[in-house]
N, C-alpha and C positions, 0 to 999 in steps of 0.2 A: 447685552445678555449673551451668554455663550450658546453656541449652536445646539449642543446636546440638551440645553435647558428649555428650548422652545417646545411648545405643545404642537399638536397636529392640526390646529385650526387652519393654518395656511394651506396644508395639503387638502383639507376638506374643501376649501374655496376653489382650489385648482380642479378638484374632482368634479365640481359642479359646473365647470366652464366647458361648454360644448361648442363644436364648430360645424354646424350644418350636416350632421350625420357622419362627418369624418372623425378621425381620432380626436378625442378631447385633448385639451391642453394638459390635463392630468396624465393622460396616457403618453403624450409626447414627453412630458417631464419624467415619467417613469422610464422611458427609453433612455434618456440621458443618465439617470441614476444607475441603470443596469451597467452602463459603460464605466461609471465611477466605481462600482462595487466589484469589478472584475478581479481585483487583487486580493480577494478574501483569503484568509488563512495565512497571511504573511505578516502577522503582527499588529493588525489594526482592528482588534476585536471590538473596541468601543465604537469606532466609526462604522464598522460593518453592521453592528446591531442597530445603530440609529438609522442607517440608510435602509436596512431591511424593514424597520417599522414604517418608515416613510413609504416605501414601495407597497407594502401591504395595505396601507391606508389609501394611497392614490388609486390602487387597482380594485378597491372594494366595490363590488357591483359591476366591474368592467366585464363586457361580453367578449373581449378580445381573447380568442383561444391562444394565439401566439404569445401575448403578454402574460396570460395566466400560466402557460406552460413554462415560460421563461422565469416567472416568479417561483414556480416550484423547483426549477433547476437551481435557483439561488437559495431557496429555503432548505433544501436537502442538506448541503454542507454546513450552512450557518446555524440553522435551527435544530437539526437532528444529528447529523454525523459528528459535529463538533463535541457533543456531550455523550456520544456513544449510543444514541438511539437509532441504530442502524436499521433494524427490521421495521421499527415503527415508522421511520421516514419513508422507506420503500413502499410500505403498505399504503400510506397516505397518498404518495405520488401516484402509485398504481391505481388507486381509486379514482383519482382525477382523470388519468388517461382512459380508464374504462368508461367513465361517465361521458367523456367526449366522444369516444369511438362508438358508444351505443346510441348516440343521438345525432351524430354528424357523419354523413357519408364522405368518403375520401375525396370524391369529386367536388364536394362543397367547400373544401379547404383551399386556401391559397398555398403556393409553394412555401412561403415564409412560415405559415402556421404549421404545415406538414413537417417542415424541418425542425421547428421547436418541439413538436410532439415526438418526433423521432429521437431527438437528443435526450429528452426526458425519459423515454422508454429505455434507452441505452444506459442512462445514468442510474435509473432506479432498479435495474435488474440485479445489481451487484449483491445486495444483501437481502434478497427475497428469502422467505421462510423455506427451509430445505424440505423437499418432498420426502416423506418417510419411505424406507425400504429400498432406496435407489443407491447405486454406487456413485462414486465421484464422477466417473465418466458419464453416466446416465444423467445426472443432475446438470453437468456442464452442457451436454448435447441439448437438453431441453431449454436451457437459458440461451444457448447460441441460436437455437431455432426461433426463440422469441425475438432476439435481436434482428435476425435476418428476415423476419416477417414484415418489418417496416421497409418500405421502398419509396424512392422519390415518385412524385406524381407522374412525371414523364421520365421513364428510365433512360431514354436516349438523350434527353436534354435536361439534366438536373440543374437546379439553381446552385449558386456558389454555397448558399447556406445548407442546402440539401447534401451537397458533396461533403461539407463539414460534418454533418450528422452521420453520413455514411462512414466517414473516417473514424468518428468516435465509436461507432458500432464495431468496427474492426479492432480498435484498441481494446474495448471492453471484452470482446470475444477472447482476445489474447490474454488479457489480465485474468479473467475468470479461469481460463485453461491453466495458467500458472498457479493460481490459488488452489485449484483442485488437483494439482500434481500431474497435469498433462503437459509436460514441459516441451515436448516436440511441437505440439499444436500451438502452444504459446509462442514459441520461437518464431514460427513462420507468420503468424498473425501480427505479432508486434513488429517484426521486421518490415512487413508490408505497410503497416500504419506509419512507421517512422520514415520510410523511404518515399511513400507516395502521398500521404495525407497530412503529416504533421507540419505545423507552422514552425519554422526555425526559431529556436530560442524561447519557445512558449513553455509554460508550465506543463501542458499536456505532453509535449515532446520529452521534457525532462523526466516526468513520471514514467513514460513508456520506455525510455532508454534504461531506466532503473529496473523496470519489470523484465525487459529483454535481458539485461545482464544477469538478473536472478535466475531466469529460465536457463541461460547458458551455464551458469555455475552449478545449478542443480543437475544438469544433464551430463556434466563433464565425465563422471565416472560410470555413467549408465550405458546401456546397450546402444542408444542412439548418439552417444557422444562423438563417435568417429564420423557419422554422417553430418553432424552439425559443424564439426571442425573442417571437414572437406568443403562444405558450402561456404564457410567464412573465408577459407583460403582461396578457393577458386572464383567465387562470386564477389568476395569483398563486402563492404558495407558502403552505403551512401546516405549517411546521416548528416546531410548538409554539405558534405564533400565526399567524393568518391575515394575510398581508401582500400588498398589491398593489405593483406596481412601475411607476414612471412611464414613459410611452410614449417619452420621449426617452432612456431609459437604454440603455447598451450592455450586452452580455452580461458583459463583464469587470467592469463597475461593479456589476451585480447580484450576481455571485459575491463581489466584495469586501464588499458589504453583508451577504450571508448568512453568510459566514465570520466577519465582525466580530461579528455578533449571537451566533453560536454560541460564539465565543471569550469574549465578555463574559459570557454566561450561565454558562459553566463557571468562569470566574474568580470570579464572585460566589458561585455555589452551592458551590464547593469551598473557599471561604475565602481565596482569594488576593486580598486587598484592598489591600495596599500595593504600591508600585512594586517594592520589593525582592522581595516574594513573586512578583510577576508575572514578574520577570526570572529567577526560579529554578524556574519551572514545569517539571516533567519528564513529566507525563502524556502518553502517546503520542498520544491523540486530539487534545488541545489543540495540541501542537506540529505535528501534521499539518495542522490547520486554519490555524495561523499561517504555515506554509510556503505553503499555497495562497493565503492572503490576500496575502502578499508577491508571489507570481507574478501575481495579478490586478492589482496595482499596476504591476508590470513591464509587463504587456500594455497597461495604460492609458498608459504612457509613450510609446507610438507617437504619440499625439495630444496628450499632456500631458507633455512631457519632464521637467518638475519632479518628477513622481511616481517617476522612476527613483531619486531620492535617498531618498524614503520607503521604497521597496522595499529599497534597499541597507541602510538603517538597520535594518529589521526582520530582514533576512537575516544581518547581522553579529551581531545579538543572538542569533539562533538558532544560528549557528556557534559562538559563545562557549559556549552551553549544551551543545552536543554535545561540544565539546572538554573541558569540565569533567567531563561524565559519563564520557567515555572515559578521562580521567586517573584517575578513581576506580574504574575497572573496565571490563571489556570491554563494548562496545556490542552489543546484539542486532543480528542481520543486517538487520532492517527499519530500525533506527536508522542503521546504516551506509549503507544505500542513500539514506536521507533526508539524511544529512550530505553524502554525495556530491552529491546534487541541489542542496543549498544552495550548495556551492562552484561548481557549474555555473551556477546562476542569477546568482551574483555575477560570474562571468566574462562572462555574457551582457550584464549591465548595462554593464560596462566596454567590452565589444566594441561595443555599440550606441552608446555615447557617444564612440567613437573614442579612448578612453584606452588607447592601444596597449601601453604598458609594463605597466600594471596588468592588462590583458586577458591578455597573455602570461603573467604571473605566475600569474593565476588558472587559466588553462587548464592550465598545467604542474602546478599543485597538484592539479587534478582528475585528470589522467592518473596522477600519482604515487599519489594516494589509491586510484584504481581498481585499480592494479597491486599495491599493497602491503597495503592494508587489506581490500579485497574479496577474501578468500581463495578464494571460490568462482568468481570471474570468471577467464576465460582472458585471456591477454595481448591478444588481439584481440577482446575483448568489444565488442559493438555500441556501447555508450555510451562506452567508452574511445576507440573509433574516431571517434565524433562529436566528442569533445573534441580528438583529434589533428587532425582535419580543420579544426576551428574555429581551432586554434592556427596552422595553416598559413595560413589566411585572414588572421589578424591579422598574422603575420610579413610576408606579401606586402603587406598594406595599409600596414604601417609602413615599406615600402621595401626589404624583403629581396630577395635575388637569386632570381628564379624558377628558374633553372637549378640552384640548390642546394637549394631548398625542395621544389619540385614532385615531382622524382623520388623523394623519400623518402616521399611520401604516396600514390603511385600505387596501391599495393596496398590501402591504407586506403580510397581513393576507390572502388575496385572493390567492396570488401566492403559499404560503406554503400549503394552503388547497387543491390546485389543483395538487400538485406534491408530490412525495416521493422519496428522494434520500438517499441511504443507505450505500454508500461506506466508509463514515467516521464514526467510531464507535459511535453509540448512538445519534449523533447530530441530525439526521433526523428521529430518531425512538423514543427510550424511553425518550430522553431529550425533543424533540419537543412535545411528548404526555404530558409530565409534564407541559410544558409552556401552552399548550392549556387548560389543566384542571385548571390551575391557572388563566388564563385569562378569562375563560368562565363566571364566575359570574361578573367580572368587566365589560366585554362587555355587558352583559345582563342588569346590573344596568344602564349603560350609555344609552342603547337603551330605557329603561323604562323612564329615565329622559327626553330624547328627545320626547318621546310620550306624556308625561305629558305637556311639553311645547307647543306641537302642539294643545293639547286639550284646553289649556288656551288661545290660540290666537283667 
C-alpha cells in the first residue's frame, strides 16, 4: 500500500503511547517529522500535505507549547499562505499565541518553548490586518514593536534556539520595512540579519538577500541612495564572505553581484551542476534571487541598453519554469505573485525599448494574469491598475487615439494617484513614476484639446 493511502490509525496508536510523564512517543515522532517537512514550498506539495496531516493528528491533545507553536509555524505556510489565506492564517496563529500568553507566565516556559513562541510571533505578524487611519510608517513601527516585545528568557545567556528566533525577528522587521516602503530601515535590518544571524545557504538567508537587494534597488535614486552606496563601499558586505565593492560601482551593479554570488553558491551546494539542472531549479529562495538579479540588470539598462537583452533572457527562463510548475499543479500564492512580477518586468523591458507591439502583448498578459490567476486580488488591485496605466501609455505612444484611450483609464489614474503600494519591487515606485512622467504630456495635450473644443462650441 502506498504511503499516502494509509489512514491515520497508526498515528493514533503513537499518540496514545506515553512514557512516564516525559514526551510521548507521538511527540517524539512529531519532532522527527518536523525535520522532514523543513523543505516545504520546494515542489513536494503532496508529501507536505500528508506530513502535515500526520503532525496534526500526532499532536492532537498534546500540551507541549513548543510543539504546538512549531505546528503553527508549519501550518501557516502550508495550510494558509500557500492558497493566499494570509490574514486568516495570521489571525489563527495570533489567537494561539495570545491564548498561551494569557495563561502561562514567561517564567513557566522553557527556553525551547519560548523560542518557538517567539518564532511564531515573528512569522505571524507579516500579514496582520492593517490598522485603519495609520500611515505605512506607523503600521510598521507598531509591528516592529510587537516583534521586539519578545525577548529570550535570559537576555544575557540566550539559548541557540532563542538566538535563532531573535534573528528571525530582525529579518521580519527588515522585510516589513521593505514592504511598507521604508527602504533605509529595511537595508540596515536585513544587512544585520544576513551578516550576524543567517545560516549560510539556508532558504531564510536567500530570501533575506533578495529582500535586501530589493531595498537597495528601491533606494538607488532616492535621497538616501548616496548614504547606502557609501556604506556598501566603505563597510562592504559579509554575506558568508567579506567582500568590498569598487568605488565606481552603482547600487544596481552591487545588487547584481550579490545576487549572482548567492545563486551560484546555492547551485553548487545543492548539486545543480549541469545547465539542464540549473534550468529546472524550483527552490523558492533561488528563484527569488534570480528574479532580483534580472531586475538589477533591467535597471542597469538605463545606462547600458544591451543589458536589457540579458535581463529578458533570464526572465523568459524564469517564466518558462513557472509555467511548467503551474502545468504540473497549482502554484503557491507567493509563486503566483512572482510569476506575475516576471510578466510585468518583461513588459517593462519591451516598453523601455519602444517595442510597442510586444509591450502591449505583455501588459495585456499581466492584466489577464492578475484578474484570472490571482484569485485573492480584486479587479482594481493596485498592481493590475499599474499594468492598465502602463498599457494606456504604450497604446498612446504607438499612435493610438487619445480620445478613445484616456477616458477608459481615468478611474485607474485616480486610484493609482491616491495610493502607493511598495511590496513588489519597483512596480508601484520607480516604474509607476516612469509611466506618470511619460503620460503627463499626453494627458495635458488631451486636456487642452478638450478645452479648445469647449471654446468652439
